[in-house]
N, C-alpha and C positions, 0 to 999 in steps of 0.2 A: 504493500500500500504506500502511496506517495506520502512524504512528510509535509507536503505543502499545506494541506488542510489543517492538520494538528498545529503546525506552527502559526498559521493564520489565526486559528482559534485562541491559541495562547497569547498571541499579540493583542487580540481584541480584549481578552480578559484582563490584561494589565492596564488598559486605557483608563478605567475609572480610578485606579490607584494613582496613576501618574497625574490625572487631573486633580485629584485631592491634594497631592503633594504641591502642585503648582499653585493652587488657590488657597491652601490652608493659611498662609501668612496674612491673608486679608483681615483676619481677626484683629491684627494690630492696628487697624484703622480706627477702632473704637477707643477714643482718647482715655476715658476713665479707667477702662480695663488695662490699656497699655501702660498708663502711668503707674499702676499698682503692680502689675505682673511682669512688665518688660521695661523697667526704669532706664536701662542703658539705651534701648532703642528710642525711648521717649525723650532722651536727652537730659535726664535728671543728673545733676552734678552737685557741686559744693553747696551746702545749705546757706552760705552767706553770699552766694553769687547767683546772678541771672544771666543766661546766655541770650544775646540778641541776634536773631537771624533774619535774613531776607531771601526770598525766592524770586525766580523768573527774570532776573536781570542778566546782563546789564542793559540799560536803556539809555540812549544818548540824551533823551529829554529829561528823564526823571532821576536817574541814578546820581548824576552830579549834585543834585539838590540834597539828596540824602547824605552824600559824602561831605558836603559843606556843613550840614547841620551836625553830623557826628564829629567833625573836626572842631567845631565851635564848642561842643560839649566834652571834648577830649575823651571820646568813647570809641572803642573798637567793636566790630561785629563780625559775624560770619555770613558771607554771601554765597548762596547756592545758585550757581550760574547755569543757564541753558546754553548748550553748545551752539544752537542757531543764533542766539543773541551774541555770544562770544565772537562768532564769525563776523558779525556785522560791526562790532565795536571793539576790536582788539586793543586799541589804545586805552579804552576805558577800563579794560581788565587790568592792564599794567598800572593804571592809576589806583585802582582798588588795592592791589597788592602793595604798591609803593607807600600807601598811606598806613600800612600795617594791618589791614583787615585780613581776615582768613577767607580762603576761597575753597568751597566744596562744589560738587557738580550736582546738577538737577536733571542729568541726562542730556542727550543731544536734542531730542524733540520732546515736547510736553504731551506724551501720549500714555494712556493707561498700560501699565506693565502686564496686567492680566491678559491682554490681547496679543502679547508677544511671546515667541518661543525662546528657548535658551540661546540660540546663536544670535538672533536679532537683539536680544537684551544685552548680551555681552558686547556686541559690536557698537551698540548705542552708547553704553557706558565708557567703553575704551576710547571711542572717538572723542567724546567730551573731555575725558581725563587727559588724553594726549595733546589735545588742542590747547587746553589751559596750560599744561606743562611747557609746551613750546613757547608760549607767550611770556609766561612769568618766570620760567626757569625752575619752578617747583611743581612737584607732582601732587595734585589734590589727594587727600586721604579720607575725605568725608563725602557722603552721598545722601541725598534726600530724593525719594521717588516722587514723580508727579502725582498729585492728588493725595500724597501720603499713603499710597496703596502698594504694599510689597507683594512679591510672588516668590514661589520657590526658585524660579529662574533668576530673579533679581538677587536673592540671597547668594546663590551660587556664583553668579557673575561678579558681585561685589567682593566675595571672598577671593576669587581668582585674581582680581585686579587690585587687591590691597585696599579696598574701600570699606569704610565703616558706615552703615546706614544710621541716620539720626533723624528722628521726627521732631515732635515738639510736645510741650505740656499745655500751652495756651496759645491762642491765636486771636487776631483782631477781626476776622471776617471782613477784611478790608478789600476784598475783590468784587464786592457787589455794588451795583449802582446806587443802592440806598445807604451805603456806608458813609459815615461822617466822622470827623476827628473825635467827636464826643462818643459816638457808638464804638469806635475802635478802642479808645482808651478804656471805656467801661467794660468791654468784652475781654480785653487782655487782663485787666487788673482784677476782674472777678475771680479768675482761676489762678492768679499769680501767687506763687509761693517760692520761698528760698530754694535754690537748686533747680528752678524751672527753666524752660527754654521757650522763648517767645518767637512766634512766626508772624512776620509781616511781609509785604511785597513792595519792592522798589520799582516794579514795572507793571504795566497793564496789558502785556502782550497776550495773556490768557485770561484777563479779567475784563470787567466793564470799562469802557473808555474813560480814562482820567481817574480810575479808582485809586491809583497810587497817592493821589492828593489827600485822601482820608488818612492813610498811614503816615504820610509826612506831617500832616497837621497834628496827629495824635502823639507823635514821637516825643516832643519835648515834655508833655505831661506824663507819658509813660516813664521817661527817665526820672522825672521829678518824684513820681510815686515810688519808684524803686529806691531812690535816695531816702525818701521819708521812712521807708520800711527797713532801712539799714542794709539794703542789698547792693553789692557791687555789680556793675554791668560790663560785660565784655564778650569775648569770643568763646566758642565752644572749647578751644584748646586751653583757655584759662579757667575752664569750668570743670576740669577733671576728665575731659574727653581727649581722644587722640589728637596729636598735632596735625595741623592742616596741610603741611607740605614737607617734602623731602627732596632729595636730589632728583633730577628728571629721570623718569622711567624709560626703559627701552620701549619702542613702539610695540603694540600688541601684535601677536601673530595669529 
């Protein structure tokens, strides 16, 4: 009897298990559960420190305004950059790094990882990592998935590329058209505790047009609130997380 049919049946039988492995990490999307059960993935760090992070940049219109405000406040942050945005504004990437901010990657394109297989996921991460490394001379070590949704393929690719996934403990919901500086400040500080990681956006490339203005307007008040509560504010690498850069990596194969 031919082995083709048994092999085909065996392959089909493994599909549900493979799908479960691929989708199981989606449970980390649920913030309260993630913060309690997966504190490292949530970005929980030193109890006297708050990590400030930004997604979706760099944007030549909005990111410079965030950099100027952070410079005035003598505050460093971690920027999770999109490869497509990096490609458009390489000089701005250099400016972020030169100011002392930490750079992580947000993937090459802002697409759900659950819809990608292992090879496509790996190539996306590697392309973003290597592009940033070429521009800055340092290889990013941190990664944040689009929409905060991980997959089995994403965990595997991140491990192979030396990337540590980091999500957040509180956000400003600053990507919506209805967001205001007041709503962003209120939403962030409602869940803000020592050791927390704040998510904001310095670009509207995947948000409502002009949504970044709500985050920019809220940022001074967020920093004031952190100071009032006795929290230092800085990068993830100052937060007890892995450092954001090393010597340039060899291009992926």
